[in-house]
C-alpha positions in Angstrom: 0.0 -0.1 -0.2 1.1 3.4 -1.3 0.5 6.3 1.9 2.4 9.5 1.6 2.9 11.8 4.8 1.4 14.7 4.1 3.5 17.8 4.8 2.5 20.3 7.5 1.2 23.2 5.9 -1.3 21.0 3.7 -4.5 20.0 4.6 -4.7 17.0 7.4 -1.0 18.1 7.8 1.1 15.7 9.7 -0.9 12.5 8.9 -0.9 9.2 6.7 -3.0 9.1 4.1 -3.1 7.3 0.4 -2.2 9.8 -2.7 -5.2 11.9 -3.8 -6.8 15.1 -5.0 -9.4 16.9 -7.9 -9.6 15.1 -11.1 -9.5 17.0 -14.4 -11.8 17.3 -16.9 -12.7 14.5 -18.5 -10.0 12.9 -16.3 -11.2 8.9 -15.3 -10.9 8.0 -11.9 -8.4 5.6 -12.6 -6.2 8.1 -14.8 -6.4 10.8 -11.7 -5.3 8.5 -9.3 -2.1 7.2 -11.2 -1.5 10.9 -12.0 -1.7 11.5 -8.3 0.5 8.2 -7.5 3.0 9.9 -9.4 3.2 13.5 -8.6 2.5 13.5 -5.2 3.8 10.2 -3.8 6.8 9.8 -6.3 5.8 6.7 -8.3 6.8 6.8 -11.8 4.2 8.2 -13.9 5.0 6.1 -16.6 5.3 2.8 -14.5 2.9 0.2 -15.4 0.4 -1.1 -13.6 -1.1 -4.7 -14.4 -4.5 -3.5 -12.7 -6.7 -1.1 -11.4 -10.3 -1.0 -9.6 -12.3 1.3 -8.2 -15.2 2.1 -5.8 -17.4 4.9 -5.6 -19.1 7.0 -2.4 -21.4 9.5 -2.7 -21.6 11.8 0.4 -23.5 15.7 0.0 -22.3 17.4 -2.9 -18.6 15.5 -2.8 -18.0 12.1 -5.3 -15.1 9.9 -3.7 -13.4 7.4 -5.8 -11.1 5.6 -4.6 -8.7 3.1 -6.8 -6.8 0.2 -6.6 -4.0 -0.1 -8.6 -1.7 -2.7 -8.3 2.4 -2.4 -9.9 3.7 -4.5 -12.5 6.4 -4.7 -10.7 8.0 -4.2 -7.3 7.6 -0.2 -6.1 11.0 0.6 -3.7 10.3 3.8 -1.3 14.3 4.2 -1.8 13.3 5.4 -5.5 10.5 7.4 -5.3 10.6 11.3 -6.0 8.4 13.2 -3.3 7.0 16.1 -4.1 6.4 19.5 -2.3 3.6 18.1 -0.1 4.7 15.0 1.1 7.2 14.3 3.7 7.5 11.1 3.2 6.3 7.9 2.5 
């Protein structure tokens, strides 16, 4: 499981959570999740993923979609390059 430690100044700073964010217009949940995993938590954007499944929940005006993706090969934390919104993985 890929988790990121959010930097102190960010929303829910200092807590661990899955990478996430808003979808771009016309972007699928799976594409957005893989983009966020690459941008926020440092997983290589061009990395090959062998499967992705999603589940959505609607709460009021918000829709939350959780995507479970399996990398095609090993994912080593030492190889991840963090964004300025992540303090660790």
